[in-house]
C-alpha positions as CSV (number, residue, x, y, z in Angstrom):
1,X,-16.1,171.4,82.6
2,X,-19.6,171.2,83.3
3,X,-21.8,172.7,80.7
4,X,-25.0,174.6,81.2
5,X,-28.0,172.4,79.7
6,X,-31.1,174.5,79.1
7,X,-34.1,172.4,79.0
8,X,-37.7,173.0,79.0
9,X,-39.4,172.5,82.3
10,X,-42.1,170.6,81.0
11,X,-43.4,169.4,77.0
12,X,-43.5,172.0,74.5
13,X,-46.5,171.4,72.3
14,X,-47.2,173.5,68.8
15,X,-44.9,174.6,66.0
16,X,-44.5,178.5,67.0
17,X,-43.9,177.4,70.9
18,X,-41.2,174.8,69.7
19,X,-39.7,177.6,67.5
20,X,-39.4,180.0,69.8
21,X,-37.8,177.5,72.2
22,X,-34.9,176.3,69.8
23,X,-34.3,180.1,68.8
24,X,-34.1,180.6,72.4
25,X,-31.4,178.1,73.1
26,X,-29.3,178.3,69.8
27,X,-28.1,181.9,71.0
28,X,-25.8,180.1,73.0
29,X,-23.2,179.6,70.6
30,X,-23.9,175.7,70.0
31,X,-23.0,173.5,67.1
32,X,-25.7,171.1,65.5
33,X,-24.7,167.7,63.7
34,X,-27.0,165.5,61.8
35,X,-26.7,162.3,63.1
36,X,-29.0,159.3,63.7
37,X,-30.5,159.4,67.4
38,X,-32.3,156.3,68.7
39,X,-32.9,155.2,65.0
40,X,-34.8,158.7,64.2
41,X,-33.3,161.4,62.2
42,X,-31.7,163.9,64.7
43,X,-29.0,166.5,65.7
44,X,-26.4,166.0,67.9
45,X,-26.0,169.7,69.7
46,X,-22.5,170.7,71.4
47,X,-20.6,173.5,73.0
48,X,-17.0,173.9,72.6
49,X,-16.5,170.1,72.0
50,X,-18.8,168.8,74.5
51,X,-22.2,167.4,74.0
52,X,-25.0,169.0,75.7
53,X,-28.0,167.2,74.0
54,X,-29.3,165.0,71.5
55,X,-32.5,165.5,69.5
56,X,-34.8,163.0,67.7
57,X,-37.2,163.6,65.3
58,X,-40.1,161.6,64.9
59,X,-41.3,162.2,61.4
60,X,-44.4,160.1,59.5
61,X,-45.2,160.8,56.3
62,X,-42.6,163.1,56.0
63,X,-43.6,165.7,58.5
64,X,-42.0,166.2,62.3
65,X,-44.7,165.3,64.7
66,X,-42.5,165.2,67.6
67,X,-39.2,166.1,68.8
68,X,-37.4,164.1,71.7
69,X,-34.3,166.3,73.4
70,X,-32.2,164.2,75.5
71,X,-30.1,166.5,78.1
72,X,-28.9,163.9,80.9
73,X,-25.5,163.7,80.7
74,X,-25.0,160.0,81.4
75,X,-27.2,159.4,78.5
76,X,-25.3,161.1,76.2
77,X,-21.8,159.2,76.6
78,X,-22.3,157.4,73.7
79,X,-21.8,160.0,71.4
80,X,-18.4,161.4,70.0
81,X,-18.0,164.9,67.9
């Protein structure tokens, strides 16, 4: 089953722009599970049991400074939900 993988066309900067992007993609009815992603705190996003993204957060000094979203299906094969 092919699952649509929404992605930004280019990097998104700024808290408000990131918030708007995440709200927009959240309307697709996904499930987010806390998990370590590439050694960083993160989330694994799935729809109907299919992993569509892994999100890693860079959190120096207790504040999120960057979010990395992986949507390439070949790079998500290690994740089991």
